[in-house]
C-alpha positions in Angstrom: 0.0 0.0 0.1 1.4 3.4 -1.1 2.2 6.1 1.6 0.6 9.5 1.3 3.8 10.9 -0.1 4.1 8.1 -2.7 0.6 8.8 -4.0 1.4 12.3 -4.9 4.9 11.4 -6.5 7.2 12.7 -3.7 10.4 10.7 -3.0 12.2 10.4 0.2 14.8 12.8 -1.3 11.9 15.3 -2.0 10.6 15.0 1.6 13.9 15.6 3.1 14.5 18.6 0.8 11.1 20.0 1.9 11.9 19.4 5.5 15.4 21.1 5.3 13.8 24.2 3.6 11.2 24.5 6.2 13.7 24.1 8.9 15.9 26.7 7.3 13.0 29.2 7.1 12.4 28.6 10.8 15.9 29.0 11.9 16.4 32.2 10.0 13.2 33.6 11.3 14.2 32.7 14.9 17.7 34.3 14.5 15.9 37.5 13.3 13.7 37.6 16.3 16.7 37.3 18.5 18.5 40.1 16.6 15.5 42.3 16.8 15.2 41.9 20.6 19.0 42.6 20.9 18.3 45.9 19.1 20.4 44.9 16.0 17.6 44.8 13.5 14.4 47.1 13.5 11.6 44.7 12.4 10.6 41.0 11.9 7.4 39.7 10.4 7.4 36.1 10.9 6.9 32.8 8.9 6.6 30.6 12.0 3.7 28.2 11.6 3.2 28.5 7.8 6.5 26.9 6.6 4.7 23.7 5.6 2.2 25.7 3.5 5.0 27.7 1.9 7.4 25.0 1.0 4.9 22.5 0.1 3.4 25.0 -2.4 6.8 26.0 -3.8 8.0 22.5 -4.3 5.0 22.0 -6.6 6.1 24.8 -9.0 9.0 25.0 -11.4 11.6 27.2 -9.7 13.6 27.4 -13.0 10.8 29.1 -15.0 7.7 30.1 -12.9 7.1 33.5 -11.5 6.2 34.0 -7.8 4.6 37.2 -6.1 5.1 36.3 -2.4 3.8 38.1 0.5 5.9 39.3 3.5 5.8 36.1 5.4 7.1 33.9 2.8 10.6 32.9 3.7 9.8 29.4 2.7 8.7 30.3 -0.8 11.7 32.6 -1.5 14.2 30.1 -0.1 13.0 27.3 -2.5 13.2 29.9 -5.4 16.8 30.6 -4.7 17.1 33.3 -2.2 19.7 32.6 0.4 19.8 33.1 4.0 22.6 35.5 3.7 20.5 37.6 1.3 17.6 37.5 3.7 19.9 38.6 6.5 21.4 41.5 4.3 17.7 42.5 4.1 16.9 42.4 7.7 19.9 44.5 8.5 19.1 46.8 5.6 22.5 46.5 4.1 23.6 47.8 0.6 23.9 44.2 -0.7 20.2 43.5 0.1 19.0 42.0 -3.2 15.4 43.0 -2.7 15.9 46.9 -2.4 19.5 47.6 -1.4 18.3 48.4 2.1 15.6 50.9 1.1 12.5 48.7 2.0 11.5 46.9 5.3 12.2 43.1 5.4 9.6 40.9 3.8 9.6 43.2 0.6 10.9 40.4 -1.6 12.1 41.0 -5.2 14.9 39.2 -7.1 14.8 39.3 -10.9 17.2 36.4 -11.5 15.0 34.2 -9.5 11.7 35.5 -10.9 10.5 36.8 -7.6 8.3 39.9 -8.4 9.1 42.9 -6.4 6.6 43.4 -3.5 4.9 46.6 -2.7 4.0 47.8 0.8 0.3 48.1 0.4 -1.2 44.7 1.1 -2.6 42.5 -1.8 -1.0 44.5 -4.7 0.9 41.4 -5.6 -2.1 39.7 -6.8 -2.8 42.0 -9.8 1.0 42.0 -10.4 1.0 38.3 -10.7 -2.1 38.3 -12.8 -0.6 40.9 -15.1 2.5 38.7 -15.5 0.5 35.7 -16.3 -1.4 37.7 -19.0 1.9 38.8 -20.4 3.1 35.1 -20.6 -0.2 34.1 -22.4 0.0 36.9 -24.9 3.5 35.9 -25.8 3.0 32.2 -25.6 5.6 31.6 -22.9 5.7 28.5 -21.0 5.4 29.6 -17.2 2.8 30.1 -14.5 2.5 32.7 -11.8 1.9 32.1 -8.2 0.7 34.7 -5.7 0.4 34.5 -2.0 -1.4 36.5 0.6 -3.0 36.5 4.2 -6.7 35.9 4.6 -7.0 39.5 5.7 -5.7 40.6 2.4 -8.4 38.7 0.6 -10.8 41.4 1.8 -9.1 44.1 -0.3 -10.2 45.2 -3.8 -7.0 44.1 -5.4 -8.0 40.4 -4.6 -11.4 40.8 -6.2 -10.1 42.7 -9.4 -7.1 40.3 -9.8 -9.1 37.1 -9.5 -11.9 38.3 -11.4 -9.6 39.4 -14.3 -7.8 36.0 -14.1 -11.1 34.1 -14.3 -12.5 36.0 -17.3 -9.2 35.6 -19.3 -8.4 32.0 -18.0 -4.9 33.0 -17.0 -2.3 30.5 -15.8 -2.2 31.9 -12.2 -2.5 30.3 -8.9 -3.5 32.4 -5.8 -3.0 30.9 -2.5 -4.4 32.5 0.7 -2.4 31.4 3.7 -5.2 31.7 6.4 -3.4 32.0 9.7 -6.7 33.1 11.4 -5.7 36.5 12.2 -5.4 39.9 10.3 -3.0 41.5 12.8 -5.4 41.3 15.9 -8.7 40.6 14.1 -9.9 37.0 14.1 -11.2 35.2 10.9 -14.9 35.4 11.9 -14.8 39.2 12.2 -13.2 39.5 8.7 -15.1 37.1 6.4 -18.7 36.1 6.3 -18.3 32.9 4.4 -17.0 29.6 6.0 -13.9 29.6 3.8 -12.1 32.2 1.6 -12.0 29.5 -1.0 -15.8 29.7 -1.3 -15.4 33.0 -3.3 -13.6 31.1 -6.1 -17.0 30.1 -7.8 -17.8 33.9 -8.2 -14.6 34.2 -10.2 -15.2 31.0 -12.3 -12.2 29.0 -11.0 -11.8 26.0 -8.7 -11.4 26.8 -4.9 -10.2 24.4 -2.3 -9.4 24.7 1.5 -6.8 22.5 2.8 -4.6 21.7 5.8 -1.7 24.2 5.7 0.3 22.2 8.3 0.7 19.3 6.0 3.2 20.1 3.1 2.2 16.9 1.3 -1.3 18.0 1.1 -0.4 21.6 0.0 2.1 20.1 -2.7 -0.8 17.8 -3.9 -3.2 20.6 -4.5 -0.8 23.2 -5.8 0.5 20.6 -8.2 -2.8 19.9 -9.5 -3.5 23.6 -9.8 -0.2 24.0 -11.7 -1.0 21.2 -14.1 -4.3 22.8 -15.0 -2.8 26.1 -15.6 -0.1 24.8 -17.9 -2.9 23.0 -19.8 -4.6 26.1 -20.5 -7.5 25.4 -18.1 -7.1 28.6 -16.2 -6.6 29.9 -12.5 -7.2 28.4 -9.2 -7.7 29.6 -5.5 -6.0 27.6 -2.8 -6.7 28.3 0.9 -4.2 26.8 3.4 -5.2 26.9 7.0 -2.5 27.1 9.6 -1.4 28.8 12.8 0.4 32.1 13.2 2.7 31.1 16.0 4.2 34.5 16.7 2.8 37.9 17.0 1.8 39.7 13.9 5.2 41.5 13.8 7.8 42.4 16.3 5.8 45.6 16.9 2.8 43.5 18.0 1.9 41.9 21.4 -0.5 38.9 20.5 -1.0 38.2 24.2 -3.4 41.3 24.2 -6.0 39.5 22.1 -5.1 35.7 22.2 -5.5 33.6 25.4 -2.7 31.6 26.9 -4.5 28.3 26.2 -4.8 29.3 22.6 -1.1 30.2 22.3 -0.3 26.8 24.2 -2.4 24.8 21.8 -0.6 25.9 18.7 2.6 24.1 19.7 1.0 20.8 18.9 0.3 21.9 15.3 3.9 23.2 14.8 4.5 21.9 11.2 8.2 21.6 11.8 7.5 19.1 14.6 4.5 17.3 12.9 6.3 16.8 9.5 9.4 15.6 11.3 7.2 13.1 13.1 5.8 11.9 9.8 9.3 11.5 8.4 10.4 9.4 11.4 7.3 7.3 11.2 8.2 6.3 7.7 12.0 5.7 8.5 13.0 8.8 6.4 14.4 10.8 9.4 15.9 9.7 12.6 17.5 11.6 15.5 21.1 11.4 14.1 20.0 12.9 10.7 17.7 15.5 12.3 20.8 16.7 14.3 22.9 16.7 11.2 20.5 18.8 9.2 19.9 21.2 12.0 23.6 21.6 12.7 24.2 22.2 9.0 21.5 25.0 8.8 22.7 26.6 12.0 26.3 26.9 10.4 24.6 28.5 7.4 22.5 30.9 9.7 25.5 31.9 11.7 27.5 32.6 8.7 24.7 34.6 7.2 24.4 36.6 10.4 27.9 37.5 10.7 28.2 38.4 7.0 25.2 40.6 7.2 26.0 42.3 10.4 29.5 43.3 9.0 28.4 44.4 5.6 28.4 47.9 4.6 25.3 50.2 4.5 24.4 52.0 1.4 26.3 55.3 0.8 24.2 58.3 1.8 24.6 59.8 -1.6 22.7 56.8 -3.1 19.5 57.6 -1.3 17.9 58.8 -4.6 19.4 56.2 -6.7 16.6 54.4 -8.8 14.3 57.2 -7.9 15.0 59.5 -10.6 16.3 59.0 -14.2 20.2 59.6 -14.4 22.0 61.3 -17.2 24.1 58.9 -19.3 27.5 59.2 -20.8 30.0 61.9 -19.5 27.6 64.6 -19.1 
């Protein structure tokens, strides 16, 4: 009898790769919180609790040709698409070598041309029409790629979400929109944001399939994103996927979620930690053991330590470069 991962075509090597990327995202995120509390970096907006959804989805895409429009929590997505812990740390420290913006933007504003990571904008949900526009361009020029946009469930209540998905549905564009529902829009719980039981219920209005799935299970997420990607590549149009998981930290380092979440709720989240539950699945199937787990973690921590040291000591942008890329510059020797 086939296991769950075998049924969707994932090998043991695939599972270990997914686990390692999830754990890398977690360790980078944890380091950023320590640096913030030590006063070394100004801001953190966390991926903790959502790594399974992010990496499971990214693994179902083709990171050699597809385009992604991630939202600010998506460390797992951008790591799979080629951004490195060193580059993430350079962004956190706002250093000149930050590939996203050269230190001009807050952390989480991902953008890297070589890895087809569309530049993120501060207003939430703007990445959805951006992804839809890139999908339209690909369709018009007969290029072989799909686009993938992510957002929180709070962002699904913005006009950009409706306009982007409506346009994608009308024109049958090869775009996947994934709502990472972590149950809170900053401090506002889901039932105070959305009247329908699920965000995915809205898909019918846009003429596309929609599904709500367990965001703590990377295999389940992989399965549904892969199916959506296959449909998009076959010219069958867009899909809406909602992953439900836990936001295991405050909204950001500027928030105190103890003001609106009970101690019991916060404690109960630990049993749903995707790093622990996926690790347990791998051990149950003989793919991971304590020795290999330690080896992977030690290797990741070496990378995180090196990335931290490099970024902390890297130079800031020169003050005279503050307006670079803002205004057109004269060419030649003028």
